[in-house]
C-alpha beads as a LAMMPS data file, in Angstrom:
LAMMPS data file: protein, C-alpha beads

213 atoms
212 bonds

1 atom types
1 bond types

-500.0 500.0 xlo xhi
-500.0 500.0 ylo yhi
-500.0 500.0 zlo zhi

Masses

1 110.0

Atoms # bond

1 1 1 405.365 -97.185 457.470
2 1 1 402.496 -99.553 456.761
3 1 1 399.837 -98.259 454.404
4 1 1 396.308 -99.474 455.019
5 1 1 394.722 -101.060 451.981
6 1 1 392.043 -98.766 450.599
7 1 1 388.632 -100.094 449.465
8 1 1 388.280 -100.564 445.725
9 1 1 386.699 -97.651 443.859
10 1 1 386.303 -99.529 440.594
11 1 1 382.734 -98.470 439.819
12 1 1 382.841 -95.131 438.010
13 1 1 379.470 -94.137 439.460
14 1 1 380.821 -94.701 442.963
15 1 1 383.861 -92.561 442.176
16 1 1 381.580 -89.806 440.887
17 1 1 379.468 -89.857 444.036
18 1 1 382.484 -89.891 446.342
19 1 1 384.101 -87.036 444.458
20 1 1 380.896 -84.999 444.783
21 1 1 380.956 -85.473 448.549
22 1 1 384.650 -84.619 448.663
23 1 1 383.896 -81.271 447.043
24 1 1 380.594 -80.372 448.750
25 1 1 380.950 -82.045 452.204
26 1 1 377.270 -82.970 452.740
27 1 1 374.457 -83.909 450.360
28 1 1 370.948 -85.363 450.584
29 1 1 369.588 -88.195 448.440
30 1 1 367.527 -85.825 446.212
31 1 1 370.578 -83.611 445.651
32 1 1 372.715 -86.580 444.651
33 1 1 369.993 -88.028 442.413
34 1 1 369.565 -84.724 440.580
35 1 1 373.295 -84.191 440.131
36 1 1 373.900 -87.724 438.839
37 1 1 370.711 -88.008 436.797
38 1 1 369.569 -91.231 438.458
39 1 1 366.646 -92.249 440.649
40 1 1 366.588 -91.785 444.409
41 1 1 366.305 -95.568 444.773
42 1 1 369.522 -96.080 442.827
43 1 1 371.271 -93.486 444.975
44 1 1 370.116 -95.124 448.211
45 1 1 371.352 -98.534 447.057
46 1 1 374.747 -97.048 446.240
47 1 1 374.913 -95.184 449.551
48 1 1 374.112 -98.342 451.510
49 1 1 376.938 -100.162 449.745
50 1 1 379.435 -97.353 450.331
51 1 1 378.405 -97.039 453.985
52 1 1 379.016 -100.764 454.304
53 1 1 382.558 -100.171 453.042
54 1 1 383.069 -97.471 455.643
55 1 1 383.484 -94.707 453.048
56 1 1 380.315 -92.710 453.779
57 1 1 378.417 -91.822 456.941
58 1 1 374.839 -90.665 457.433
59 1 1 373.621 -87.968 459.798
60 1 1 370.141 -86.854 460.797
61 1 1 369.369 -83.244 459.939
62 1 1 366.109 -81.600 460.932
63 1 1 364.537 -79.135 458.547
64 1 1 363.844 -75.765 460.102
65 1 1 364.762 -74.483 463.519
66 1 1 362.090 -76.409 465.381
67 1 1 363.133 -79.759 466.780
68 1 1 359.747 -80.979 465.578
69 1 1 360.708 -80.395 461.961
70 1 1 360.674 -83.459 459.770
71 1 1 364.163 -84.993 459.866
72 1 1 366.131 -85.750 456.740
73 1 1 369.438 -87.478 456.206
74 1 1 372.640 -85.971 454.875
75 1 1 375.606 -88.004 453.694
76 1 1 379.284 -87.172 453.968
77 1 1 382.644 -88.867 453.569
78 1 1 384.255 -90.613 456.504
79 1 1 387.962 -90.097 457.119
80 1 1 388.506 -93.433 455.376
81 1 1 386.467 -92.158 452.438
82 1 1 388.547 -88.996 452.162
83 1 1 391.712 -91.022 452.127
84 1 1 390.309 -93.446 449.550
85 1 1 389.246 -90.726 447.107
86 1 1 392.772 -89.404 446.991
87 1 1 394.673 -92.643 447.572
88 1 1 396.761 -92.543 444.388
89 1 1 397.854 -88.947 444.922
90 1 1 398.449 -89.605 448.620
91 1 1 400.718 -92.567 447.863
92 1 1 402.711 -90.467 445.393
93 1 1 403.084 -87.530 447.776
94 1 1 404.152 -89.822 450.627
95 1 1 406.805 -91.443 448.423
96 1 1 408.117 -88.036 447.335
97 1 1 408.193 -86.741 450.893
98 1 1 410.091 -89.798 452.089
99 1 1 412.790 -88.964 449.540
100 1 1 412.948 -85.371 450.778
101 1 1 413.355 -86.609 454.355
102 1 1 416.513 -88.444 453.301
103 1 1 418.260 -85.095 452.784
104 1 1 420.282 -84.631 455.968
105 1 1 421.687 -81.145 455.374
106 1 1 419.064 -78.733 456.809
107 1 1 420.107 -75.889 454.500
108 1 1 419.815 -78.064 451.398
109 1 1 416.467 -79.386 452.571
110 1 1 415.170 -75.889 453.375
111 1 1 416.256 -74.694 449.945
112 1 1 414.454 -77.581 448.251
113 1 1 411.263 -76.874 450.207
114 1 1 411.471 -73.228 449.183
115 1 1 411.794 -74.183 445.516
116 1 1 408.868 -76.594 445.802
117 1 1 406.732 -73.864 447.373
118 1 1 407.631 -71.458 444.568
119 1 1 406.820 -74.060 441.919
120 1 1 403.442 -74.816 443.506
121 1 1 402.733 -71.096 443.801
122 1 1 403.470 -70.697 440.094
123 1 1 400.971 -73.471 439.325
124 1 1 398.225 -71.930 441.468
125 1 1 399.172 -68.267 441.200
126 1 1 396.701 -67.352 438.471
127 1 1 393.871 -68.667 440.647
128 1 1 394.733 -66.379 443.549
129 1 1 393.323 -62.928 442.879
130 1 1 392.682 -59.796 444.910
131 1 1 394.367 -56.582 445.911
132 1 1 394.256 -57.101 449.676
133 1 1 395.476 -59.902 451.918
134 1 1 391.889 -60.752 452.820
135 1 1 390.861 -61.042 449.158
136 1 1 393.857 -63.266 448.421
137 1 1 393.047 -65.451 451.427
138 1 1 389.505 -65.875 450.127
139 1 1 390.971 -67.025 446.803
140 1 1 393.180 -69.530 448.611
141 1 1 390.170 -70.735 450.599
142 1 1 388.297 -71.395 447.349
143 1 1 391.322 -73.102 445.805
144 1 1 391.572 -75.594 448.647
145 1 1 387.790 -76.064 448.767
146 1 1 387.933 -77.414 445.211
147 1 1 390.252 -80.101 446.543
148 1 1 388.025 -81.015 449.466
149 1 1 390.148 -79.192 452.056
150 1 1 388.317 -76.742 454.309
151 1 1 389.933 -73.354 454.941
152 1 1 388.259 -70.341 456.532
153 1 1 389.187 -66.662 456.722
154 1 1 388.851 -64.893 460.067
155 1 1 388.516 -61.115 459.783
156 1 1 387.747 -60.328 463.430
157 1 1 391.262 -59.074 464.159
158 1 1 393.187 -56.158 462.700
159 1 1 394.776 -58.464 460.122
160 1 1 392.904 -61.371 458.485
161 1 1 393.810 -64.913 459.494
162 1 1 393.712 -68.040 457.331
163 1 1 392.612 -71.182 459.180
164 1 1 393.086 -74.720 457.868
165 1 1 390.153 -76.624 459.388
166 1 1 391.328 -79.894 457.824
167 1 1 394.865 -80.899 456.939
168 1 1 395.692 -81.105 453.204
169 1 1 398.298 -83.799 453.940
170 1 1 397.187 -85.739 457.056
171 1 1 399.359 -88.807 456.455
172 1 1 402.466 -86.729 455.797
173 1 1 401.919 -84.395 458.742
174 1 1 401.706 -87.377 461.089
175 1 1 405.158 -88.476 459.909
176 1 1 407.008 -85.183 459.613
177 1 1 406.124 -81.645 460.666
178 1 1 408.268 -80.381 457.814
179 1 1 405.164 -80.575 455.613
180 1 1 403.755 -77.739 457.733
181 1 1 406.764 -75.625 456.763
182 1 1 406.112 -76.335 453.096
183 1 1 402.469 -75.339 453.484
184 1 1 403.465 -72.119 455.247
185 1 1 405.954 -71.318 452.458
186 1 1 403.306 -71.967 449.802
187 1 1 400.775 -69.672 451.473
188 1 1 403.448 -66.997 451.900
189 1 1 404.237 -67.209 448.180
190 1 1 400.568 -67.026 447.196
191 1 1 399.939 -64.052 449.480
192 1 1 403.293 -62.422 448.715
193 1 1 403.577 -61.775 452.440
194 1 1 405.587 -63.042 455.399
195 1 1 403.495 -65.756 457.066
196 1 1 403.646 -67.223 460.567
197 1 1 402.085 -70.545 461.607
198 1 1 400.689 -69.401 464.953
199 1 1 398.732 -72.562 465.807
200 1 1 398.947 -76.155 464.605
201 1 1 396.626 -79.150 464.877
202 1 1 399.634 -81.325 465.705
203 1 1 399.984 -79.309 468.925
204 1 1 396.336 -79.879 469.835
205 1 1 394.847 -76.739 468.273
206 1 1 391.444 -76.927 466.606
207 1 1 392.959 -75.788 463.312
208 1 1 396.216 -74.626 461.744
209 1 1 396.368 -70.834 461.765
210 1 1 398.374 -68.777 459.282
211 1 1 398.935 -65.115 460.101
212 1 1 400.733 -62.390 458.174
213 1 1 403.206 -60.080 459.866

Bonds

1 1 1 2
2 1 2 3
3 1 3 4
4 1 4 5
5 1 5 6
6 1 6 7
7 1 7 8
8 1 8 9
9 1 9 10
10 1 10 11
11 1 11 12
12 1 12 13
13 1 13 14
14 1 14 15
15 1 15 16
16 1 16 17
17 1 17 18
18 1 18 19
19 1 19 20
20 1 20 21
21 1 21 22
22 1 22 23
23 1 23 24
24 1 24 25
25 1 25 26
26 1 26 27
27 1 27 28
28 1 28 29
29 1 29 30
30 1 30 31
31 1 31 32
32 1 32 33
33 1 33 34
34 1 34 35
35 1 35 36
36 1 36 37
37 1 37 38
38 1 38 39
39 1 39 40
40 1 40 41
41 1 41 42
42 1 42 43
43 1 43 44
44 1 44 45
45 1 45 46
46 1 46 47
47 1 47 48
48 1 48 49
49 1 49 50
50 1 50 51
51 1 51 52
52 1 52 53
53 1 53 54
54 1 54 55
55 1 55 56
56 1 56 57
57 1 57 58
58 1 58 59
59 1 59 60
60 1 60 61
61 1 61 62
62 1 62 63
63 1 63 64
64 1 64 65
65 1 65 66
66 1 66 67
67 1 67 68
68 1 68 69
69 1 69 70
70 1 70 71
71 1 71 72
72 1 72 73
73 1 73 74
74 1 74 75
75 1 75 76
76 1 76 77
77 1 77 78
78 1 78 79
79 1 79 80
80 1 80 81
81 1 81 82
82 1 82 83
83 1 83 84
84 1 84 85
85 1 85 86
86 1 86 87
87 1 87 88
88 1 88 89
89 1 89 90
90 1 90 91
91 1 91 92
92 1 92 93
93 1 93 94
94 1 94 95
95 1 95 96
96 1 96 97
97 1 97 98
98 1 98 99
99 1 99 100
100 1 100 101
101 1 101 102
102 1 102 103
103 1 103 104
104 1 104 105
105 1 105 106
106 1 106 107
107 1 107 108
108 1 108 109
109 1 109 110
110 1 110 111
111 1 111 112
112 1 112 113
113 1 113 114
114 1 114 115
115 1 115 116
116 1 116 117
117 1 117 118
118 1 118 119
119 1 119 120
120 1 120 121
121 1 121 122
122 1 122 123
123 1 123 124
124 1 124 125
125 1 125 126
126 1 126 127
127 1 127 128
128 1 128 129
129 1 129 130
130 1 130 131
131 1 131 132
132 1 132 133
133 1 133 134
134 1 134 135
135 1 135 136
136 1 136 137
137 1 137 138
138 1 138 139
139 1 139 140
140 1 140 141
141 1 141 142
142 1 142 143
143 1 143 144
144 1 144 145
145 1 145 146
146 1 146 147
147 1 147 148
148 1 148 149
149 1 149 150
150 1 150 151
151 1 151 152
152 1 152 153
153 1 153 154
154 1 154 155
155 1 155 156
156 1 156 157
157 1 157 158
158 1 158 159
159 1 159 160
160 1 160 161
161 1 161 162
162 1 162 163
163 1 163 164
164 1 164 165
165 1 165 166
166 1 166 167
167 1 167 168
168 1 168 169
169 1 169 170
170 1 170 171
171 1 171 172
172 1 172 173
173 1 173 174
174 1 174 175
175 1 175 176
176 1 176 177
177 1 177 178
178 1 178 179
179 1 179 180
180 1 180 181
181 1 181 182
182 1 182 183
183 1 183 184
184 1 184 185
185 1 185 186
186 1 186 187
187 1 187 188
188 1 188 189
189 1 189 190
190 1 190 191
191 1 191 192
192 1 192 193
193 1 193 194
194 1 194 195
195 1 195 196
196 1 196 197
197 1 197 198
198 1 198 199
199 1 199 200
200 1 200 201
201 1 201 202
202 1 202 203
203 1 203 204
204 1 204 205
205 1 205 206
206 1 206 207
207 1 207 208
208 1 208 209
209 1 209 210
210 1 210 211
211 1 211 212
212 1 212 213
C-alpha cells in the first residue's frame, strides 16, 4: 500500500481551524472569526491558503428560501482535509490493522476482533446513555459526531436504525471489509443488542446501516 503524503499542518492556527470544520462540517467566515477571536480578514487569508492546499472547499449558500436572497459562502473540509486532520491516527490504525490481517486462523482473528470491540466499548461505554435502543443510538450518533463522523438515527420503522453516513475508517475499509465487522461488534456492545449490518457503502449503498434484531 502506498500512502499519499499529507499536506503539512504545522501552523497551530490552521490545525485549530481544520479541527473546527471537522467537528461542525460547515462554517462561515464570521463564525470562524468569532470562534477563533481573529478578524474576518485574517480568516479569509487562512482559508485561501488552505483551499490552495486542497484541504478546504467553498460553497455558495443563499440566505432565506428565496433564490434572490443574498448569497454567502460556507467552508468545509475536502476528503483530503479530513484525511489530513487525522493522518497520525489513521497511519497508526492502518499499521495495527495490517498486523491483524496477518492472523490466518479465522477463529483466532474473530476472537481478537471481539476483544477489541469489547475494549473499545469499555472506553466509550460511559458516554452511551439511555434506556431504549433509540436513546442509545442517539448517544452513539453524538459520540461519532465529536470525531467528525456523521451518523443518523432513522425512527421511521418499527425498530430504530443507525446509519453511518460517512465511514469512520475509509482507508481501512477499502483494504479489508473486516473493519466493518469490528464496527458492527462495537455498536452491538454499545447497544447491548444483536446487530446486523443490512447495507454497506462498499456494496454501493448510500450509507452503512446497522439494525437490531
